[in-house]
C-alpha positions as CSV (number, residue, x, y, z in Angstrom):
1,M,0.1,0.0,-0.1
2,A,2.4,3.0,-1.2
3,G,1.7,6.0,-2.9
4,E,-1.8,6.2,-3.2
5,T,-2.0,9.8,-1.8
6,A,0.6,11.2,-4.6
7,A,-1.0,8.9,-7.5
8,F,-4.9,10.5,-6.3
9,A,-3.7,13.5,-6.3
10,R,-2.3,13.2,-9.5
11,A,-5.3,11.8,-11.2
12,I,-7.4,14.7,-9.9
13,S,-5.1,17.2,-11.4
14,E,-5.0,15.3,-14.8
15,L,-8.7,15.2,-14.6
16,A,-9.3,19.1,-13.2
17,A,-7.2,19.9,-16.6
18,A,-9.9,19.3,-18.8
19,P,-13.5,19.7,-18.9
20,L,-15.3,16.8,-17.0
21,P,-17.2,14.3,-19.0
22,E,-21.1,14.8,-18.7
23,A,-21.4,11.4,-16.8
24,A,-19.6,13.6,-13.9
25,R,-21.4,17.0,-14.3
26,S,-24.5,15.8,-14.8
27,P,-25.3,14.2,-11.2
28,A,-23.1,17.3,-9.1
29,R,-25.8,19.4,-10.8
30,R,-28.5,17.5,-9.2
31,A,-26.3,17.2,-6.3
32,L,-25.3,21.1,-6.3
33,L,-29.4,22.1,-6.2
34,N,-30.1,19.5,-3.9
35,V,-27.5,21.1,-1.5
36,L,-28.1,24.6,-2.3
37,A,-31.7,24.2,-1.4
38,V,-31.6,22.4,1.9
39,A,-28.4,24.6,3.0
40,I,-30.8,27.6,2.3
41,G,-33.8,25.9,3.8
42,A,-31.9,25.7,6.8
43,S,-30.5,28.9,6.6
44,G,-32.1,30.6,10.0
45,H,-31.4,27.2,12.0
46,A,-30.3,28.4,15.6
47,S,-26.9,26.5,14.7
48,V,-26.2,28.6,11.8
49,E,-27.2,31.8,13.6
50,A,-24.3,30.7,16.1
51,V,-21.9,30.3,13.4
52,L,-22.5,33.3,11.8
53,A,-22.4,35.4,15.3
54,Y,-18.9,34.1,16.2
55,A,-17.7,34.7,12.3
56,Q,-18.6,38.0,12.2
57,R,-16.8,39.0,15.5
58,H,-13.8,36.5,14.7
59,G,-13.5,36.2,11.6
60,G,-11.6,37.7,8.5
61,D,-12.8,40.0,5.2
62,P,-16.5,39.2,4.5
63,V,-15.9,37.6,0.8
64,A,-18.0,34.8,0.5
65,P,-21.7,33.8,0.3
66,V,-23.7,32.0,2.5
67,P,-27.1,30.5,1.2
68,G,-30.3,32.2,1.9
69,R,-28.3,34.7,4.0
70,R,-27.3,38.5,3.3
71,E,-24.5,38.3,5.4
72,R,-21.0,37.8,3.7
73,L,-18.1,35.8,5.6
74,D,-14.5,35.1,5.1
75,S,-13.7,31.9,3.0
76,Y,-13.1,29.5,6.2
77,Y,-16.3,30.7,8.0
78,A,-18.5,31.1,5.1
79,A,-17.5,27.0,4.3
80,M,-18.2,26.3,7.8
81,A,-21.7,27.8,7.8
82,A,-22.7,26.2,4.3
83,G,-21.7,22.8,5.4
84,L,-23.2,23.0,9.0
85,A,-26.5,24.4,7.0
86,A,-26.0,21.9,4.7
87,H,-26.7,18.9,6.9
88,I,-28.6,20.2,10.4
89,D,-31.8,18.7,8.8
90,D,-30.3,15.5,7.6
91,F,-32.0,16.4,4.4
92,D,-28.7,16.6,2.0
93,D,-27.7,13.7,-0.4
94,M,-26.8,10.6,0.5
95,H,-24.2,7.8,-0.9
96,L,-26.0,4.6,1.3
97,A,-22.7,2.1,0.5
98,T,-20.3,4.6,2.5
99,L,-23.3,6.7,4.6
100,I,-21.2,9.7,3.3
101,H,-23.3,13.1,2.5
102,P,-20.9,14.3,0.3
103,G,-22.4,17.3,-0.7
104,A,-22.4,19.5,2.8
105,A,-18.5,19.7,2.9
106,A,-18.1,19.9,-1.2
107,L,-20.4,22.9,-1.1
108,G,-17.9,25.0,0.9
109,P,-14.9,25.2,-0.9
110,L,-17.2,26.5,-4.0
111,L,-19.1,29.2,-2.0
112,A,-15.8,30.2,-0.6
113,L,-13.4,30.0,-3.1
114,G,-15.6,29.7,-6.7
115,G,-16.3,33.3,-6.9
116,G,-13.8,34.3,-9.4
117,V,-13.5,31.4,-11.6
118,P,-15.1,30.2,-14.7
119,G,-18.4,28.3,-13.9
120,G,-17.1,25.0,-15.2
121,R,-14.1,24.7,-13.1
122,A,-16.3,25.4,-10.2
123,L,-18.7,22.8,-11.1
124,D,-16.1,20.6,-11.8
125,A,-14.5,21.3,-8.6
126,F,-17.7,20.3,-6.9
127,A,-17.9,17.3,-8.5
128,L,-14.6,16.2,-7.9
129,A,-14.6,16.7,-4.0
130,C,-17.8,14.7,-4.0
131,E,-16.0,11.9,-5.9
132,T,-12.8,11.9,-3.3
133,E,-15.0,12.0,-0.2
134,L,-16.8,9.0,-1.9
135,R,-13.8,7.0,-3.0
136,V,-11.9,7.6,0.2
137,G,-15.3,6.3,2.3
138,L,-14.9,3.2,-0.4
139,A,-11.3,2.4,0.9
140,V,-12.7,2.2,4.4
141,S,-16.2,1.6,4.8
142,P,-17.7,0.1,6.7
143,W,-15.0,-0.4,9.1
144,Q,-14.3,3.2,9.8
145,Y,-18.1,4.1,10.1
146,D,-18.2,0.9,12.9
147,A,-15.2,2.2,14.8
148,G,-17.5,5.4,15.6
149,W,-16.4,7.8,13.2
150,H,-18.7,10.0,11.3
151,T,-17.6,9.6,7.7
152,T,-19.7,12.4,6.1
153,A,-17.0,14.9,8.2
154,T,-13.4,12.2,7.9
155,C,-14.0,12.0,4.2
156,G,-15.6,15.6,3.6
157,V,-12.2,17.3,4.8
158,I,-10.3,15.5,2.3
159,G,-12.9,16.0,-0.4
160,A,-13.1,19.9,0.8
161,A,-9.4,20.0,0.4
162,V,-9.3,18.4,-3.0
163,G,-12.1,20.9,-4.3
164,A,-10.5,23.9,-2.9
165,G,-7.4,22.7,-4.8
166,V,-9.1,22.5,-7.7
167,L,-10.5,25.8,-7.6
168,L,-7.2,27.6,-6.8
169,G,-5.7,25.3,-9.7
170,L,-2.9,23.5,-7.3
171,G,-1.0,20.7,-9.2
172,P,-0.2,17.6,-8.1
173,Q,2.5,18.5,-5.5
174,Q,0.6,21.3,-3.9
175,L,-2.8,19.0,-4.1
176,T,-0.6,16.1,-2.1
177,M,0.3,18.6,0.6
178,A,-3.5,19.8,0.9
179,I,-4.5,16.3,0.9
180,G,-2.0,15.6,3.6
181,I,-2.9,19.1,5.4
182,A,-6.5,17.7,5.4
183,A,-5.8,14.5,6.6
184,S,-3.9,16.0,9.7
185,Q,-7.4,17.8,10.5
186,T,-9.3,15.2,10.7
187,L,-13.0,15.0,12.8
188,G,-16.3,13.8,13.0
189,L,-17.5,11.4,15.9
190,R,-20.9,9.5,15.8
191,V,-21.8,10.4,19.2
192,T,-22.7,13.8,18.3
193,H,-26.0,12.2,16.6
194,G,-28.9,14.1,17.6
195,T,-27.0,17.2,18.1
196,M,-25.8,20.8,16.4
197,A,-22.5,18.9,16.4
198,K,-23.4,16.5,14.0
199,A,-23.7,18.9,11.4
200,L,-21.1,21.6,12.7
201,Q,-18.3,18.2,11.7
202,P,-19.0,18.3,7.7
203,G,-19.0,22.4,8.0
204,K,-15.5,22.3,9.9
205,A,-14.7,19.7,7.5
206,A,-15.6,22.3,4.3
207,A,-13.6,24.8,6.4
208,N,-10.5,22.5,7.1
209,G,-10.2,21.7,3.5
210,V,-10.3,25.4,2.4
211,L,-7.6,26.2,5.1
212,A,-5.5,23.1,3.8
213,A,-5.5,24.0,0.1
214,L,-4.9,27.7,0.9
215,L,-2.0,26.8,3.1
216,A,-0.6,24.1,0.4
217,A,-1.0,27.0,-2.4
218,R,1.6,28.6,0.1
219,G,4.1,25.9,0.4
220,F,2.8,24.6,3.7
221,T,4.2,21.0,4.0
222,A,3.0,17.8,5.1
223,A,3.4,14.0,4.5
224,T,3.3,13.1,0.7
225,D,1.9,9.5,2.3
226,A,-0.9,11.0,4.9
227,L,-3.5,8.5,3.7
228,E,-1.5,5.5,3.4
229,G,1.5,6.0,5.5
230,A,2.5,4.4,8.6
231,R,0.2,6.1,11.1
232,G,-1.3,7.6,8.3
233,Y,-5.1,8.4,8.0
234,F,-5.9,4.6,6.5
235,E,-4.0,3.2,9.3
236,V,-5.2,5.3,12.4
237,L,-8.9,5.9,11.3
238,S,-10.1,2.0,10.3
239,P,-9.3,-0.9,11.6
240,K,-9.9,-2.1,8.0
241,V,-8.7,-0.8,5.0
242,D,-9.6,-1.6,0.8
243,A,-7.1,1.1,-0.5
244,G,-7.4,0.2,-4.0
245,R,-11.0,1.4,-3.6
246,L,-9.2,4.7,-4.2
247,L,-7.9,4.8,-7.3
248,D,-10.1,1.7,-9.1
249,G,-11.1,3.5,-12.3
250,V,-11.0,6.8,-11.5
251,G,-12.0,9.3,-14.1
252,E,-13.7,6.1,-16.0
253,H,-15.7,5.2,-13.3
254,W,-18.0,8.1,-11.3
255,E,-18.9,6.8,-7.8
256,L,-21.2,10.1,-7.8
257,R,-23.7,8.7,-9.7
258,R,-24.2,6.3,-7.0
259,N,-24.7,9.7,-4.8
260,T,-28.9,10.1,-4.3
261,I,-31.1,12.6,-3.5
262,K,-33.4,12.1,-0.3
263,P,-37.5,12.6,-0.5
264,Y,-37.3,13.0,3.1
265,P,-35.2,14.5,5.7
266,G,-33.8,12.0,8.4
267,G,-31.5,8.9,8.6
268,V,-31.5,7.6,5.3
269,V,-32.5,3.6,6.4
270,V,-35.6,5.4,8.0
271,H,-36.6,6.0,4.3
272,P,-38.1,2.6,3.6
273,M,-40.5,2.9,6.7
274,L,-41.5,6.3,5.3
275,D,-42.8,5.2,2.3
276,A,-44.7,2.0,4.0
277,A,-46.1,4.3,6.7
278,L,-47.6,6.6,4.2
279,A,-48.6,4.0,2.1
280,V,-50.5,2.3,5.0
281,R,-51.9,5.6,6.1
282,A,-53.6,5.8,2.5
283,R,-55.1,2.1,3.5
284,V,-56.0,3.2,6.9
285,P,-57.5,6.2,7.1
286,D,-58.2,6.0,11.0
287,V,-54.7,5.8,12.7
288,A,-56.7,5.8,16.1
289,A,-57.8,2.3,15.0
290,I,-54.1,1.1,15.1
291,A,-53.2,-1.4,17.9
292,A,-49.6,-2.5,16.9
293,I,-46.9,-1.7,14.3
294,T,-44.1,-3.9,13.5
295,A,-41.2,-2.9,11.2
296,R,-39.0,-5.9,9.8
297,C,-35.3,-3.8,8.8
298,H,-32.0,-4.1,8.2
299,P,-29.8,-4.4,11.7
300,L,-28.5,-0.8,10.7
301,V,-31.5,0.6,11.6
302,F,-30.7,-0.7,15.3
303,E,-27.5,0.9,15.5
304,L,-28.4,4.4,13.8
305,T,-32.3,5.1,14.3
306,A,-33.6,3.3,16.8
307,E,-34.1,6.0,19.8
308,P,-37.8,4.9,20.9
309,N,-38.6,8.6,22.4
310,P,-36.6,11.3,20.9
311,A,-36.3,14.6,23.1
312,D,-36.4,17.0,20.1
313,G,-36.2,17.7,16.5
314,L,-32.8,16.5,16.1
315,H,-33.0,13.3,17.7
316,A,-36.0,12.7,15.6
317,L,-34.2,12.8,12.7
318,L,-32.7,9.8,14.0
319,S,-35.5,7.9,15.3
320,A,-37.5,5.5,13.4
321,P,-40.1,4.9,15.8
322,H,-40.8,8.5,15.6
323,A,-40.6,8.5,11.8
324,I,-43.5,5.9,11.2
325,A,-45.6,7.3,14.2
326,A,-45.7,11.0,12.3
327,A,-46.2,9.5,9.1
328,L,-49.1,7.6,9.9
329,L,-50.6,10.3,11.8
330,D,-49.8,13.3,9.7
331,G,-50.2,11.6,6.2
332,E,-46.8,13.4,5.4
333,A,-42.8,13.0,6.1
334,G,-41.5,16.6,5.4
335,L,-39.6,18.9,8.2
336,A,-42.6,19.7,10.0
337,Q,-42.6,15.8,11.1
338,F,-39.2,16.0,12.5
339,S,-39.6,19.5,14.4
340,D,-39.4,19.9,18.5
341,A,-43.5,20.3,18.7
342,R,-44.0,17.0,16.8
343,A,-41.1,15.2,18.9
344,R,-43.0,16.4,22.1
345,A,-46.5,15.6,20.9
346,A,-48.3,13.9,22.7
347,D,-50.5,11.9,19.9
348,V,-46.7,11.3,18.1
349,A,-45.4,9.7,21.6
350,A,-48.3,7.7,22.3
351,L,-48.0,5.8,18.9
352,R,-44.1,5.5,19.2
353,T,-44.9,3.0,22.1
354,R,-46.9,0.7,19.6
355,V,-44.3,0.4,17.0
356,T,-41.7,-2.3,17.2
357,L,-38.5,-3.1,15.2
358,Q,-37.7,-6.3,14.2
359,R,-33.9,-7.0,12.6
360,D,-34.0,-8.6,9.2
361,P,-30.2,-9.1,8.2
362,D,-31.6,-10.4,5.0
363,L,-33.2,-7.0,4.1
364,A,-31.2,-4.6,2.1
365,R,-30.5,-1.1,3.7
366,D,-32.9,0.8,1.7
367,A,-36.2,-2.1,2.3
368,T,-38.4,-3.1,5.3
369,V,-41.9,-5.0,5.5
370,L,-44.2,-2.4,7.5
371,E,-47.1,-4.6,9.3
372,V,-50.2,-2.8,11.1
373,V,-52.3,-4.7,13.2
374,L,-55.7,-3.0,13.6
375,D,-58.1,-3.0,16.6
376,S,-60.4,-5.3,15.0
377,G,-57.3,-7.5,14.3
378,E,-57.0,-6.8,10.5
379,R,-53.3,-7.2,9.3
380,V,-52.3,-4.3,6.9
381,T,-49.0,-4.9,5.2
382,E,-46.7,-2.7,3.0
383,R,-43.1,-4.3,1.6
384,V,-41.0,-1.9,0.4
385,A,-37.9,-3.0,-1.6
386,H,-35.9,0.0,-2.4
387,A,-37.0,3.2,-0.9
388,S,-38.1,6.1,-3.1
389,G,-35.0,8.2,-3.7
390,S,-32.7,5.0,-3.8
391,V,-30.1,4.0,-6.5
392,A,-33.2,1.8,-7.5
393,R,-35.7,4.2,-7.5
394,P,-33.8,7.7,-7.8
395,L,-35.9,11.0,-7.9
396,D,-36.3,12.5,-11.5
397,D,-35.3,16.1,-12.1
398,A,-39.1,17.4,-11.7
399,A,-39.1,15.9,-8.0
400,I,-35.6,17.0,-7.0
401,A,-37.1,20.7,-8.5
402,G,-40.3,20.0,-6.3
403,K,-38.2,19.4,-3.2
404,A,-35.8,22.7,-4.0
405,H,-39.1,25.2,-4.1
406,A,-40.6,23.7,-1.1
407,L,-37.2,24.5,0.5
408,I,-36.2,27.4,-1.3
409,E,-39.5,29.8,-1.4
410,P,-40.0,30.6,2.2
411,V,-36.5,31.8,2.4
412,L,-36.1,33.4,-1.2
413,P,-39.6,34.1,-2.3
414,G,-39.8,33.7,-6.1
415,G,-36.0,32.5,-6.0
416,T,-36.3,29.1,-6.9
417,Q,-36.5,29.6,-10.8
418,G,-33.2,31.7,-10.7
419,V,-31.2,29.1,-8.3
420,R,-32.1,26.2,-10.7
421,A,-31.2,28.3,-13.8
422,A,-27.8,29.2,-12.4
423,V,-26.9,25.5,-11.5
424,A,-28.2,24.2,-14.8
425,E,-26.0,26.8,-16.7
426,L,-23.0,27.2,-14.1
427,D,-20.5,25.2,-16.5
428,R,-21.2,27.4,-19.0
429,A,-21.1,30.6,-17.2
430,A,-18.2,33.1,-17.0
431,S,-17.8,32.8,-13.1
432,S,-20.1,31.6,-10.4
433,G,-21.2,35.0,-9.9
434,D,-25.0,34.4,-11.2
435,L,-25.0,31.5,-8.8
436,F,-23.9,33.3,-5.7
437,S,-26.7,36.2,-6.3
438,A,-29.3,33.6,-6.5
439,I,-28.7,32.5,-3.5
440,T,-28.5,35.7,-1.8
441,P,-31.9,37.6,-0.6
442,A,-32.2,41.2,-2.6
443,P,-31.7,44.2,-0.6
């Protein structure tokens, strides 16, 4: 296992030297529109307010936009705020094989450093940042995640450094240094799930990646074998490594194509249960008649989303019993169903007590069998082989546009079309200026 860091930096530099193929740009556009919409929708969250307040007091020159906000921040804190906002509602994109949400950390560099570069390079930098995260993730999955690391952040910082490096035009040697600097700033613990700190991690990964590339551009050095070296990223952060996944087919096979767009907030392994619960609700309109609910699911549900009694909305995002109960009661599965109010509501709490989860290792991560028993003894069963929004059942462009509209309009009334157009035309734009204007409220 020798030379992966430098070889990967060389491969990325070669890819960045020419426009990426549509096989990479197309999924990048979908992910970019989605992550911008999610970040705009969450731009007023208390966690985002806290970061902005701190950054305005302690940050540098305000040069970069924050989606959905009039304020501008320095490049470091703008990247942090964007990554945080993109992930706080757990509504961003998702790569099921690695459990990485690549868009959050990849968005930060684009906003922090992409203002003065051609639009095509900005889109390619975002795509290569995402692709890097997923390839690093494949090399350490599932072992790094199982050890307790939050791979969205631990892999996100490497991807953010690559995206920032592409925007800055770093060559292979400087990009190797950027990856090494980023690897030394790894962060992300799963113990934070259910708190604001979970979303801070991809935000901090984005900021650290930007810092890594800026330092590398100024001659800052790091280990040239930071990923594969003894006591390096792979060895320290993962009990087992398949390092060949990092470079396997790079530039030919795009792992970004397996990145998916969520139709619902919350942990992705809960989504098949939401599909099933909404289908059952259509068949059983009298929820008061439900006596018991059993959900057969992949064992990962128990590790990630088995919280039976969430205390607030952030915890509810990681609660399968809550998701099932709220969807059955409300007939919807949007952000409102994962609010603090619904997490604490008496009717949801009562129905959660009737939910039983059953492990079924034969089911896929995006599958479930939901059975509802009525007071009459009648049983209603709903099987979901693959959740909506999964690789097998991806959201189409119209559905993504609808999601974007629902998230953007409350913050930027009438602004959705402008954001969509700016993303669609980014690779043909002279700069990212139109995109930055579209995500910023009018004075």
